[in-house]
C-alpha positions as CSV (number, residue, x, y, z in Angstrom):
1,M,126.6,73.0,16.7
2,T,128.7,76.1,17.2
3,A,132.3,76.5,18.5
4,V,133.0,79.4,20.9
5,R,136.3,81.3,20.8
6,L,137.5,84.1,23.1
7,D,140.5,86.2,21.9
8,Q,142.3,88.2,24.6
9,V,139.1,89.2,26.4
10,S,139.3,91.6,29.4
11,K,136.7,93.2,31.5
12,R,137.1,95.9,34.3
13,F,134.8,97.3,36.8
14,G,136.4,100.6,37.9
15,T,139.9,99.6,39.1
16,T,139.0,95.9,39.5
17,V,140.0,93.6,36.6
18,A,137.4,90.9,36.6
19,V,138.6,89.1,33.5
20,H,142.2,89.5,32.3
21,D,143.3,88.7,28.8
22,V,141.4,85.4,28.4
23,S,141.9,83.4,25.2
24,L,140.0,80.2,25.0
25,T,138.4,77.9,22.4
26,V,135.4,75.6,23.2
27,A,134.9,73.0,20.5
28,S,131.6,72.4,18.8
29,G,129.5,69.9,20.8
30,E,131.8,70.1,23.9
31,L,130.7,70.3,27.5
32,F,133.2,72.8,28.8
33,F,133.5,73.9,32.5
34,L,134.7,77.2,33.9
35,L,135.8,76.2,37.4
36,G,137.1,78.4,40.2
37,P,136.4,79.9,43.6
38,S,133.9,82.7,44.2
39,G,135.0,86.0,42.7
40,C,137.5,84.5,40.2
41,G,135.7,85.9,37.2
42,K,133.9,82.9,35.8
43,T,130.4,84.3,35.9
44,T,131.6,87.6,34.5
45,L,133.1,85.6,31.6
46,L,129.8,83.8,31.1
47,R,127.9,87.1,31.0
48,L,130.4,88.4,28.4
49,I,129.7,85.4,26.3
50,A,126.0,85.8,26.7
51,G,126.2,89.5,25.8
52,F,124.9,90.9,29.1
53,L,128.3,92.6,29.4
54,Q,130.6,93.9,26.7
55,P,134.4,93.3,26.9
56,D,136.7,96.3,27.3
57,Q,139.1,94.6,24.9
58,G,139.2,91.4,22.9
59,E,136.5,89.6,20.9
60,I,134.2,86.7,21.3
61,Y,133.3,84.6,18.3
62,F,130.5,82.1,17.7
63,A,131.6,79.9,14.7
64,D,134.1,82.6,13.7
65,R,131.4,85.3,13.7
66,P,132.3,88.2,16.0
67,M,129.7,88.9,18.7
68,R,130.7,92.3,20.0
69,H,127.8,94.1,18.3
70,V,125.2,91.3,18.5
71,P,122.6,91.9,21.2
72,V,121.7,89.1,23.7
73,Q,118.4,88.3,22.1
74,R,120.0,87.7,18.7
75,R,122.8,85.4,19.9
76,N,120.4,82.4,20.0
77,L,121.5,81.2,23.4
78,G,120.0,78.9,25.9
79,I,120.7,80.1,29.5
80,V,120.0,78.2,32.7
81,F,120.5,80.4,35.8
82,Q,121.3,79.4,39.4
83,H,117.8,80.6,40.3
84,Y,115.5,79.0,37.7
85,A,113.5,82.2,36.9
86,L,110.3,80.2,36.0
87,W,107.0,82.1,35.5
88,P,105.0,81.1,38.6
89,H,101.6,81.7,36.8
90,R,102.5,79.5,33.8
91,T,102.3,75.8,33.6
92,V,105.4,73.6,32.8
93,F,104.2,73.5,29.2
94,E,103.7,77.3,29.0
95,N,107.0,78.0,30.6
96,I,108.8,75.9,28.1
97,A,106.8,77.2,25.2
98,Y,107.5,80.9,26.0
99,G,110.7,81.3,24.0
100,L,109.0,79.7,20.9
101,E,106.0,82.0,21.3
102,V,108.3,85.1,21.4
103,R,109.8,83.8,18.1
104,R,106.3,83.6,16.7
105,L,106.5,79.9,15.6
106,P,103.3,78.3,14.3
107,R,101.2,76.7,17.1
108,A,101.6,73.2,15.7
109,E,105.4,73.6,15.7
110,I,105.4,74.9,19.3
111,Q,103.2,71.9,20.3
112,R,105.6,69.4,18.6
113,R,108.8,70.9,20.0
114,V,107.5,71.2,23.6
115,N,106.2,67.7,23.5
116,D,109.6,66.4,22.2
117,I,111.5,68.3,24.9
118,L,109.1,67.1,27.6
119,Q,109.9,63.6,26.6
120,L,113.6,64.2,26.5
121,M,113.6,65.8,30.0
122,R,111.1,63.1,31.3
123,L,108.6,65.8,32.3
124,E,105.5,64.5,30.5
125,A,103.6,63.8,33.7
126,W,104.1,67.4,35.0
127,R,103.3,69.3,31.8
128,D,100.1,70.9,33.4
129,R,101.6,71.7,36.8
130,Y,102.8,75.1,38.0
131,P,106.4,75.7,39.3
132,G,105.1,75.9,42.9
133,Q,103.8,72.4,42.6
134,L,107.2,71.0,41.5
135,S,110.3,69.8,43.4
136,G,113.6,71.5,43.0
137,G,114.8,68.9,40.6
138,Q,111.7,69.1,38.5
139,Q,112.0,72.9,38.3
140,Q,115.6,72.5,37.2
141,R,114.5,70.2,34.4
142,V,111.9,72.7,33.3
143,A,114.6,75.4,33.2
144,M,116.8,73.2,31.1
145,A,113.9,72.3,28.8
146,R,113.0,76.0,28.3
147,A,116.6,76.7,27.4
148,L,116.9,73.8,24.9
149,V,113.6,74.0,23.2
150,I,114.6,77.0,21.2
151,R,117.5,75.0,19.7
152,P,120.2,77.4,20.8
153,Q,123.6,77.6,19.2
154,V,125.2,77.5,22.7
155,L,123.9,76.5,26.1
156,L,125.2,78.5,29.1
157,L,124.7,77.1,32.6
158,D,125.5,79.3,35.7
159,E,125.8,77.1,38.9
160,P,122.6,75.3,37.9
161,L,122.7,72.7,40.7
162,S,123.9,74.8,43.6
163,N,120.4,75.0,45.2
164,L,119.8,71.2,45.3
165,D,120.7,68.6,47.9
166,A,123.6,66.2,47.4
167,A,121.5,63.2,46.2
168,L,119.5,65.3,43.7
169,R,122.7,67.0,42.4
170,Q,124.1,63.7,41.6
171,E,121.0,62.6,39.8
172,L,120.8,65.8,37.7
173,R,124.5,65.7,36.9
174,E,123.8,62.4,35.1
175,E,120.7,64.0,33.4
176,I,122.7,67.0,32.2
177,R,125.4,64.7,30.7
178,R,122.8,62.5,29.0
179,I,120.9,65.5,27.5
180,Q,124.1,67.2,26.3
181,R,125.2,64.0,24.7
182,E,121.8,63.4,23.0
183,T,121.5,67.0,21.7
184,H,125.2,67.4,20.8
185,I,125.0,71.0,21.9
186,T,128.0,73.2,22.8
187,A,127.7,74.0,26.5
188,L,129.6,76.2,28.9
189,Y,129.0,75.4,32.5
190,V,130.1,77.7,35.4
191,T,130.7,76.1,38.9
192,H,132.9,76.3,42.0
193,D,132.1,72.6,42.6
194,Q,135.1,70.6,41.5
195,S,133.3,67.3,41.8
196,E,130.7,68.5,39.2
197,A,133.5,69.6,36.9
198,L,135.7,66.5,37.3
199,S,132.8,64.1,36.7
200,L,131.0,65.9,33.8
201,A,133.4,68.0,31.8
202,D,134.9,67.1,28.4
203,R,137.5,69.8,29.3
204,L,137.7,72.5,31.9
205,A,139.4,75.8,32.6
206,V,140.5,76.6,36.1
207,M,140.2,80.4,36.8
208,H,141.8,82.5,39.5
209,Q,141.7,86.3,39.9
210,G,140.3,86.8,36.4
211,R,142.8,84.6,34.7
212,I,142.7,81.2,33.2
213,L,145.5,79.2,34.8
214,Q,145.1,75.8,33.1
215,V,142.9,74.1,30.5
216,G,142.6,70.4,29.9
217,T,140.6,67.3,30.5
218,P,139.6,66.6,34.1
219,R,142.2,63.9,34.4
220,E,145.0,66.0,32.9
221,V,144.3,69.0,35.2
222,Y,143.9,66.8,38.3
223,D,146.9,64.6,37.7
224,R,149.3,67.2,36.3
225,P,148.5,70.7,37.6
226,T,150.8,73.3,36.3
227,S,150.6,75.8,39.2
228,R,150.5,75.8,43.0
229,F,146.9,77.2,43.0
230,V,145.5,74.5,40.7
231,A,147.3,71.8,42.7
232,T,145.7,73.0,46.0
233,F,142.3,74.0,44.6
234,L,141.6,70.7,42.9
235,G,141.3,67.6,45.2
236,L,143.1,67.1,48.5
237,G,146.9,67.3,48.1
238,N,150.1,67.6,50.1
239,L,152.3,70.4,48.9
240,L,155.8,70.0,50.2
241,P,158.8,72.3,49.7
242,C,161.6,70.8,47.6
243,R,164.8,71.6,45.7
244,L,166.1,70.0,42.5
245,L,169.4,68.1,43.2
246,S,169.9,66.3,39.8
247,Q,168.0,65.1,36.7
248,D,168.8,62.2,34.5
249,N,166.6,60.7,31.7
250,G,163.3,62.0,33.2
251,I,164.2,61.0,36.8
252,C,164.6,63.9,39.1
253,C,166.3,63.7,42.5
254,I,164.8,66.3,44.8
255,E,165.5,67.4,48.4
256,T,162.4,67.4,50.6
257,P,161.9,67.9,54.4
258,F,162.1,64.1,54.6
259,G,165.3,63.5,52.7
260,S,166.1,62.8,49.1
261,W,163.3,61.6,46.9
262,C,163.0,60.5,43.3
263,A,160.3,61.8,40.9
264,R,159.5,61.2,37.3
265,S,159.2,64.5,35.3
266,E,157.6,64.8,31.9
267,S,159.4,68.0,31.2
268,S,163.0,69.1,31.5
269,L,164.1,71.2,34.5
270,N,167.1,73.5,34.8
271,S,168.5,76.4,36.8
272,S,165.9,78.8,35.3
273,R,163.0,76.4,35.9
274,Q,163.5,75.1,39.3
275,P,160.7,73.3,41.2
276,K,159.9,74.8,44.5
277,Y,157.2,72.3,45.6
278,C,156.2,68.7,45.1
279,L,152.6,67.6,45.1
280,V,151.4,64.2,46.5
281,R,147.7,63.6,46.3
282,A,146.2,62.3,49.5
283,E,145.1,59.1,47.8
284,H,148.5,58.4,46.4
285,W,150.4,57.6,49.6
286,Q,151.3,53.9,50.1
287,L,152.2,52.1,53.3
288,A,156.0,51.7,53.4
289,D,158.8,49.9,55.2
290,E,162.4,50.8,55.8
291,Q,163.5,49.8,52.3
292,T,160.9,51.8,50.5
293,A,162.0,55.0,48.6
294,N,160.4,58.4,49.0
295,R,159.5,57.5,52.6
296,L,158.3,59.6,55.6
297,E,157.4,58.7,59.1
298,A,154.2,60.2,60.5
299,I,152.0,60.1,63.5
300,V,148.2,59.8,63.2
301,K,146.4,62.8,64.5
302,R,142.9,61.9,63.6
303,A,140.9,59.8,61.1
304,E,137.6,60.9,59.7
305,F,135.1,58.3,58.3
306,H,133.6,59.3,55.0
307,G,131.8,56.0,54.1
308,D,133.9,54.5,51.4
309,F,137.2,56.1,52.5
310,L,138.9,57.5,55.6
311,Q,140.6,60.9,55.5
312,V,143.6,60.8,57.8
313,E,145.4,63.7,59.2
314,L,149.0,63.0,60.3
315,V,152.0,65.0,61.6
316,A,155.4,64.3,60.0
317,S,158.1,66.5,61.5
318,T,156.6,70.0,61.3
319,Q,154.4,69.1,58.3
320,T,150.7,68.2,58.3
321,I,150.1,65.3,55.9
322,Y,146.7,64.1,54.5
323,W,146.1,60.5,53.5
324,R,142.9,59.2,51.9
325,V,142.6,55.5,52.2
326,P,139.7,53.2,51.2
327,T,137.8,52.0,54.2
328,C,138.1,48.4,53.3
329,Q,141.9,48.7,53.1
330,A,142.4,50.9,56.2
331,P,144.4,49.6,59.2
332,D,143.5,50.5,62.7
333,L,144.3,54.2,62.5
334,R,144.0,55.3,66.1
335,P,145.4,58.7,67.2
336,G,149.1,58.4,68.1
337,L,149.8,55.5,65.8
338,R,153.2,55.9,64.2
339,L,153.5,54.6,60.6
340,Q,155.5,55.1,57.4
341,L,154.1,56.3,54.1
342,A,155.8,56.5,50.7
343,A,155.0,58.5,47.5
344,P,155.4,56.6,44.2
345,P,157.9,58.5,41.9
346,D,155.4,58.6,39.1
347,R,152.7,60.2,41.4
348,I,154.9,63.2,42.4
349,V,154.2,66.4,40.6
350,L,156.9,69.1,40.6
351,L,155.7,72.7,40.7
352,G,157.2,76.2,40.6
353,D,155.6,79.1,42.3
């Protein structure tokens, strides 16, 4: 298993800065996600790690070994692309064996390794089929098997599930997690799909405009975003303007469009570090009455049925408010209904710019 470290890595294309001063450490055996919108630099960063591109500044290390002058073919990487790039004229067995043949392993060793990976990937029944005879999910498993059979130092995955339907994506998420756990391989996974990142990652980095804005476990980044972009990119949230009125023993009094609210803050705030927004996740609102703190009054505009939850759009003063409520707990949320919601103090996140 190999750790990956990036030290102040930058990459430009003309006047465009695709990756800006990125420093990052991926632990040995970790499933690490690079998450962000299209064009944020995450695929460029993956290509730099792979060696397809060279950084303009900074260095990339595998287990403390600098990679700048190591060509792609000598980095011992497994790579799974968005488009699986399988040989159409080769069988499943032959596609998986290709990397071992290039390395000139003995035939018996190739047979043993391919048979082992076929079993791990649950592909034994399809070993003699051609890619055109496989489903999308089966082709994805073959691509994964081909990447893993060479026993790479690091596995790189670039949007590997984006071409699959929702049900198959869910199935293969579980397979990727199982395989990564069983092989203990260090893996970097690029995606714009936050549900993939939140459900699979050991840790993740949120990228925007070539920069890494926040690194942490999925729960840390989701529950405690450190920037306005991360707060709005991950999940469905309500970002309300606010101003700090006072602070005492971790309890902040803030002014919001709906009056004075209380929020718990894990860090100290002062005149030089003033919050400008407070975040309330859509699922964190609670039904309230006149005595409840942190209350607002809103009118239901519409409620969308999503199976296990309702996504409700409301209007409160001039603000649009989103509320996500489990279907089994939802009242009759007809348009025009007036109700009161409250934000628990420990669920309010204070943010700067």
